[in-house]
Structures are given as C-alpha cells and as structure tokens.
C-alpha positions as a Markdown table, in Angstrom:
| # | Residue | x | y | z |
|---|---|---|---|---|
| 1 | Met | 0.0 | 0.0 | 0.0 |
| 2 | Lys | 1.4 | 3.4 | -1.0 |
| 3 | Ile | 1.0 | 6.2 | 1.6 |
| 4 | Cys | 1.6 | 9.9 | 1.0 |
| 5 | Val | 2.0 | 12.2 | 4.1 |
| 6 | Ile | 1.1 | 15.8 | 3.3 |
| 7 | Tyr | 1.9 | 18.2 | 6.1 |
| 8 | His | 2.6 | 21.7 | 7.2 |
| 9 | Ser | 5.1 | 22.5 | 10.0 |
| 10 | Glu | 6.3 | 25.8 | 11.4 |
| 11 | Thr | 8.1 | 24.8 | 14.6 |
| 12 | Gly | 9.1 | 21.3 | 13.6 |
| 13 | Asn | 6.6 | 19.3 | 15.7 |
| 14 | Thr | 4.3 | 18.3 | 12.8 |
| 15 | Arg | 7.4 | 17.6 | 10.7 |
| 16 | His | 8.7 | 15.3 | 13.4 |
| 17 | Val | 5.5 | 13.3 | 13.5 |
| 18 | Ala | 5.3 | 13.1 | 9.7 |
| 19 | Gln | 8.9 | 11.8 | 9.5 |
| 20 | His | 8.1 | 9.2 | 12.1 |
| 21 | Ile | 5.2 | 8.0 | 9.9 |
| 22 | Gly | 7.4 | 8.1 | 6.9 |
| 23 | Ser | 10.0 | 5.9 | 8.5 |
| 24 | Val | 7.5 | 3.3 | 9.7 |
| 25 | Tyr | 5.7 | 3.0 | 6.4 |
| 26 | Asp | 8.3 | 4.1 | 3.8 |
| 27 | Ala | 5.7 | 6.8 | 2.9 |
| 28 | Lys | 6.2 | 9.7 | 0.6 |
| 29 | Leu | 6.5 | 12.9 | 2.5 |
| 30 | Val | 5.4 | 16.2 | 1.1 |
| 31 | Glu | 6.0 | 19.3 | 3.2 |
| 32 | Val | 3.8 | 22.3 | 2.1 |
| 33 | Arg | 4.9 | 25.8 | 2.8 |
| 34 | Glu | 3.3 | 29.2 | 2.5 |
| 35 | Thr | 4.8 | 31.5 | -0.2 |
| 36 | Ala | 3.4 | 34.8 | 1.0 |
| 37 | Asn | 5.9 | 37.0 | 2.9 |
| 38 | His | 5.0 | 38.1 | 6.5 |
| 39 | Ser | 7.1 | 39.6 | 9.2 |
| 40 | Arg | 7.4 | 37.3 | 12.2 |
| 41 | Ile | 4.8 | 39.2 | 14.3 |
| 42 | Thr | 2.3 | 39.8 | 11.5 |
| 43 | Arg | 2.6 | 36.3 | 10.3 |
| 44 | Phe | 1.4 | 34.7 | 13.5 |
| 45 | Leu | -1.5 | 37.2 | 13.9 |
| 46 | Ser | -2.6 | 37.0 | 10.3 |
| 47 | Trp | -2.3 | 33.2 | 10.3 |
| 48 | Cys | -4.5 | 32.9 | 13.4 |
| 49 | Lys | -7.1 | 35.1 | 11.9 |
| 50 | Met | -7.0 | 33.2 | 8.6 |
| 51 | Ala | -7.2 | 29.9 | 10.4 |
| 52 | Arg | -10.3 | 31.0 | 12.3 |
| 53 | Gly | -11.9 | 32.1 | 9.1 |
| 54 | Glu | -10.8 | 28.9 | 7.3 |
| 55 | Glu | -9.1 | 30.9 | 4.6 |
| 56 | Leu | -6.6 | 29.8 | 2.0 |
| 57 | Thr | -3.0 | 31.1 | 1.5 |
| 58 | Pro | -0.6 | 30.7 | -1.5 |
| 59 | Ile | 1.5 | 27.5 | -1.1 |
| 60 | Glu | 4.3 | 25.5 | -2.6 |
| 61 | Pro | 3.8 | 23.0 | -4.0 |
| 62 | Ala | 0.5 | 24.4 | -5.2 |
| 63 | Gly | -0.9 | 21.1 | -6.5 |
| 64 | Ile | -0.1 | 17.6 | -5.3 |
| 65 | Asp | -1.1 | 14.6 | -7.4 |
| 66 | Val | -2.1 | 11.8 | -5.1 |
| 67 | Ser | -3.7 | 9.5 | -7.8 |
| 68 | Thr | -1.0 | 6.8 | -7.3 |
| 69 | Tyr | -1.4 | 6.6 | -3.5 |
| 70 | Asp | -3.8 | 4.4 | -1.6 |
| 71 | Leu | -3.8 | 6.3 | 1.7 |
| 72 | Ile | -3.3 | 10.0 | 2.3 |
| 73 | Val | -2.2 | 11.3 | 5.7 |
| 74 | Phe | -2.6 | 15.0 | 6.5 |
| 75 | Gly | -0.7 | 16.7 | 9.3 |
| 76 | Ser | -1.2 | 20.3 | 10.5 |
| 77 | Pro | -0.4 | 22.4 | 13.5 |
| 78 | Val | -3.4 | 23.9 | 15.3 |
| 79 | Trp | -3.7 | 27.6 | 15.2 |
| 80 | Ala | -6.5 | 29.4 | 17.0 |
| 81 | Phe | -8.2 | 25.9 | 17.4 |
| 82 | Lys | -8.2 | 25.2 | 13.7 |
| 83 | Pro | -5.9 | 23.6 | 11.1 |
| 84 | Thr | -3.7 | 26.0 | 9.2 |
| 85 | Pro | -4.5 | 27.9 | 6.0 |
| 86 | Val | -1.5 | 26.1 | 4.5 |
| 87 | Ile | -3.0 | 22.6 | 4.9 |
| 88 | His | -6.4 | 23.9 | 3.9 |
| 89 | Ala | -4.9 | 25.2 | 0.6 |
| 90 | Ala | -3.0 | 21.8 | 0.1 |
| 91 | Ile | -6.3 | 19.9 | 0.5 |
| 92 | Ile | -8.1 | 22.2 | -1.9 |
| 93 | Gly | -5.2 | 21.9 | -4.4 |
| 94 | Leu | -5.0 | 18.1 | -4.5 |
| 95 | Lys | -5.3 | 16.2 | -7.8 |
| 96 | Gly | -6.6 | 12.7 | -8.0 |
| 97 | Cys | -7.9 | 12.5 | -4.5 |
| 98 | Glu | -11.5 | 11.5 | -5.1 |
| 99 | Gly | -12.3 | 8.2 | -3.5 |
| 100 | Lys | -9.0 | 8.0 | -1.6 |
| 101 | Arg | -8.9 | 7.0 | 2.1 |
| 102 | Ala | -7.4 | 9.5 | 4.5 |
| 103 | Val | -6.2 | 9.9 | 8.1 |
| 104 | Ala | -5.2 | 13.3 | 9.7 |
| 105 | Phe | -3.4 | 14.5 | 12.7 |
| 106 | Gly | -2.9 | 17.8 | 14.4 |
| 107 | Thr | -0.1 | 19.0 | 16.7 |
| 108 | His | -0.9 | 21.6 | 19.3 |
| 109 | Gly | 0.4 | 23.4 | 22.3 |
| 110 | Gly | -2.9 | 23.7 | 24.2 |
| 111 | Arg | -6.2 | 22.4 | 23.1 |
| 112 | Pro | -7.1 | 21.1 | 19.6 |
| 113 | Gly | -10.4 | 22.9 | 19.5 |
| 114 | Gln | -12.3 | 22.3 | 16.2 |
| 115 | Met | -9.2 | 21.0 | 14.4 |
| 116 | Gly | -10.6 | 17.5 | 14.0 |
| 117 | Glu | -14.1 | 18.4 | 12.8 |
| 118 | Thr | -12.7 | 21.0 | 10.4 |
| 119 | Leu | -10.2 | 18.6 | 8.8 |
| 120 | Ile | -13.0 | 16.0 | 8.5 |
| 121 | Arg | -15.2 | 18.5 | 6.6 |
| 122 | Trp | -12.4 | 19.7 | 4.3 |
| 123 | Ile | -11.3 | 16.1 | 3.5 |
| 124 | Asn | -14.9 | 14.9 | 2.9 |
| 125 | Asn | -15.6 | 17.9 | 0.7 |
| 126 | Arg | -12.8 | 16.8 | -1.6 |
| 127 | Gly | -14.4 | 13.3 | -2.0 |
| 128 | Met | -12.0 | 11.4 | 0.3 |
| 129 | Gly | -13.1 | 9.1 | 3.1 |
| 130 | Ile | -11.6 | 10.1 | 6.4 |
| 131 | Leu | -10.9 | 7.1 | 8.6 |
| 132 | Gly | -9.6 | 8.9 | 11.7 |
| 133 | Ile | -8.1 | 11.9 | 13.4 |
| 134 | Ala | -5.3 | 12.0 | 15.9 |
| 135 | Glu | -4.3 | 14.9 | 18.1 |
| 136 | Ile | -0.8 | 15.2 | 19.7 |
| 137 | Asn | 0.1 | 17.8 | 22.2 |
| 138 | Gln | 3.6 | 19.3 | 21.6 |
| 139 | Lys | 4.8 | 17.8 | 25.0 |
| 140 | Asp | 3.8 | 14.3 | 23.7 |
| 141 | Ile | 5.7 | 14.5 | 20.4 |
| 142 | Glu | 8.3 | 12.0 | 21.7 |
| 143 | Asn | 5.7 | 10.0 | 23.7 |
| 144 | Asp | 5.7 | 6.5 | 22.2 |
| 145 | Lys | 2.2 | 5.9 | 23.5 |
| 146 | Lys | 0.8 | 8.9 | 21.6 |
| 147 | Thr | 2.7 | 8.1 | 18.4 |
| 148 | Lys | 1.7 | 4.4 | 18.6 |
| 149 | Ala | -2.0 | 5.5 | 18.8 |
| 150 | Leu | -1.5 | 7.4 | 15.5 |
| 151 | Ile | 0.4 | 4.5 | 13.9 |
| 152 | Ser | -2.4 | 2.2 | 15.0 |
| 153 | Leu | -4.9 | 4.5 | 13.4 |
| 154 | Ile | -2.9 | 4.4 | 10.1 |
| 155 | Glu | -2.6 | 0.7 | 10.4 |
| 156 | Ser | -6.4 | 0.3 | 10.8 |
| 157 | Ala | -6.9 | 2.6 | 7.7 |
| 158 | Arg | -4.5 | 0.5 | 5.7 |
| 159 | Lys | -6.6 | -2.6 | 6.5 |
| 160 | Ala | -9.9 | -1.0 | 5.8 |
C-alpha cells in the first residue's frame, strides 16, 4: 500500500511526527509551505485570523497529485483551534484525491479545538473518506504511546 503524508510545519513538531510515519511505512513525505511573505509578528497574527476564518493562502507545492497513492495522511499544526490555512490550501489543491482513504493528525500546544471536525469536513468535501483523526500535544511528540496511537490509526486505515 502506497502512503503519502502531506503536512505543514512551522516549529518542527508536525514535521517530526510526519517523518516518524514516513520511517514506519516508507511513505512519501510532502511538506507544504506558504509562499506569502510576512514579518514574524504579523505572520502569526494574520495566520490565526486566517485559520479561524478557514481561509486559504498561497502555497508551494500548489498542487499535489495523489492519484497513485492508496492512503493520504494529512498533518497540521493547530492555530486558534483550527488547522492552518496552508494545509487547507493543500487539501483544496489536491489532484486525483477523489475516492481515496485519508487519516489526519494535528499537533498543538494547548487544546485542539475544532481541528478534527474542520479537517474531516475539508477532506470529505474533496471526495475522500476520512478514517480517523489524531491529536498530539507538543509535549507528547516524543511520547511512544501517543505516536503508537497514530500509527495504530494508520494501520487500521491500511486494512480498511
């Protein structure tokens, strides 16, 4: 089974989890980045506002073809209790995603808020079947129990 992990990371927490998944499953990793320029202060404030409004932002790569993959895993930090505008733009820009199975995870420093329900809606709106959501607090990034729960979710999705 071919797995593609599409993720956005700012501090490295989401990247760390994505790389762990990649090493367990020999998955293709695609890190998505914003291309708009912001100062450090305005970036955080505008991103939180955009996240709350479920807005999009310009990204690179702008379109990802997942037609050759069986399972798509999405990873996003949680900003203002929502997934980032970057991962939203990545999901919107997917090619060949209809009918694919998906799993998603969010990394956060506090509470995940509406991260899960928002990702489920975005993924379902693109014609994919979401099989599960995991949330990982930044203090648990190295916690084997938390990462095993995510790996178990992916394993269940592989068998579905």
